[in-house]
N, C-alpha and C positions, 0 to 999 in steps of 0.2 A: 270395387277396387279399394276405396277407402277402408272398407271392413277388413279386407285381406291384409292391408298394410298395418292397420291397428292391431289385428290379431297377431301378426308376425312380430310386431314390436313388443307386444305384451307376453309373447311366448318365444323368446329368442332360441333359435336352434331346433324348434319343434316342427316348423313347417318345412316340408321338403319339396323339391321340384325335380322332375325327371328331364333327361335330355338324351339325344341320340349318341352321346359320347363326350368325353372330356375334350375340350377345345373346339367342339362343334359350334356352329352358329347358334344353335338352340341353347347350348350351355352358356355361351357368352351373352345371349339375350337375357337369360336369368341373372347372370352376374352384373350386367348393366342395370337391371332392375334393382338388385340388392344395393349396388353402389349409389344409385340415385335416390333410393328411399331410405337408405341406412337401416335396412332390416337384416337380420341374421337368419338366413334360410340354408338348409342343407342340400347340396347338389347330389343327385343320384344318377350317375352315368349308366347308360345302357349301350348295347352294341346295335345301334340303329333306332329309328323312330318307332318301328312297329312294336318291338317288345316294350318300349316305354309307354306307348299308347295303350297297349294291352293292360299294363299295370295301372295306368290312370283309370281305365274303364273298370278295373277290379278294385279300385280304391286302395291300391298299395302305395301310391304316391298322391300327394295333394293337388299339385298343379303341374303344368308343362307349358313352356313357351314353344309351341310347335309350328311347323310350316303349314300353311293353308292346305296344300294338296293332300297331305296325309291326315288332316283333321276334318276337312269339310264334309266327307261322307258320314262321319260319326255325328257331326253337328246336325246335318240334315235329317239323320235318323233319330235324333233326339237323345242320343247316348252321351254326348258331351255338351256342356254348356259353355259357350264362349263368354269370357269375362270382359275382354278387350282385345283389340288388334294392335300389333306392334308398329304398324305403318303410320306415316304422318297424316294420312287421311283415311276415312272409313272405307271399308271394302264394299264394292257394289254387290258382292255376294252375300254380305251380312250388314246391310245398311243400318240396322238398329243397334249394332254393337259399336260402342264408342272406341276411340283410340285410347291407348294407355295415357297419352298426354291429356286427352279430354277427361279421362276418368280420375285424374288427380296427380299425375307425374309429368309436369310440364317439361317439354324438351325431349321426352323419351321417344326414341325411334330406333327400330331394329328391323331391317328388311333383308330378305333373302333375294339373291339375284343370280342370274346366269349370264355369261358373256361368251363371246366367240374370241378365242385367242389363236395366235400363230407364233412361230418362232421369232426371236429377236433378230433384227437385221433383214426381215422380209422387205423387199422393195416397196416403197410407198404406192406405186401404181397397183401392185398386187393386193395390198391392204385395202386400198380404196375400192377395188373390184369386189373383194370379199364383203366389205362393208355395205356396198350397194346391193349385192345379192341378198344379204341378210335383211336389210331394210325392206327390200321388195317382198321377201317372204313374210316378214312381220306385218306388212300392210295387207296381207290376204285376210279377207273376212273369216275364212274357215280357220286359219291359224289363230287369229285374234280370239275368235269364239271359243276355241278349245282351251286356250290359255286362261281366259276369263272364267270358263266353266270350272276350272280347277282352283279358282281363287287367286289367280295371278294377274299381274298388270303388265301391259306391254309398253316398254320404253325402248325407243330406238335412238341411239346417239351416234355421233361421229366418233372415229377412233380417238381423237383428241379429247372430246368430252368424256369418253369412257375412261381414258387414262387419268384424267383429273379426278373422276369419281373414285377410281381405285385408290389413288393416293389419299384422298380424303377419308375413305373407309379404313384404309390401313392405319392411318394416324389415330382415328377414333378407337378402333378396336385394340390397337397396341396399348393404349391407356387402360382399357378394361382388363386385358390380359395381365398387365403388370400389377394393377390394383388387386386383382383376384388371386393371382398366383396360378392361374389356369395353365395347364399343360395339355398337349395333344398326346393321346395314347396311341 
């Protein structure tokens, strides 16, 4: 990581990074990295992760901040070399790969997540019932194993905790979008 940052600083605008599209979480992960390290890298947007990974494998782009499920099979096959993970802690699937924060960018964190949503105004008893059903499903060893196999981490929160998390993430990423001028295509 220090070598990448030093190279990018010594060669402004020459290092590129691919993403699954403008405004995607993968794009914004790269923009956060640029913002925190003060490097000038060129964003190369693709129409999805698959074509970006294909060009990464073909050396058409230098790096990519990809989601674990789309990259892990290529890492296991020895076709991609992980430099660091964007999560706050190391991945159990790649325990020898440092976090970006450990590798020299303190405070860097970019996680992808999925959540269960329903329409606004849904009665609280219905929301609580849905939340309980989801928590039960996520406690299943088979479900947990499948998620972990794909490089994911299982987090089960209350609706209130999830709402607070969404607010925090929205605030964080709004700053990155504003600073980068990113737009969604």
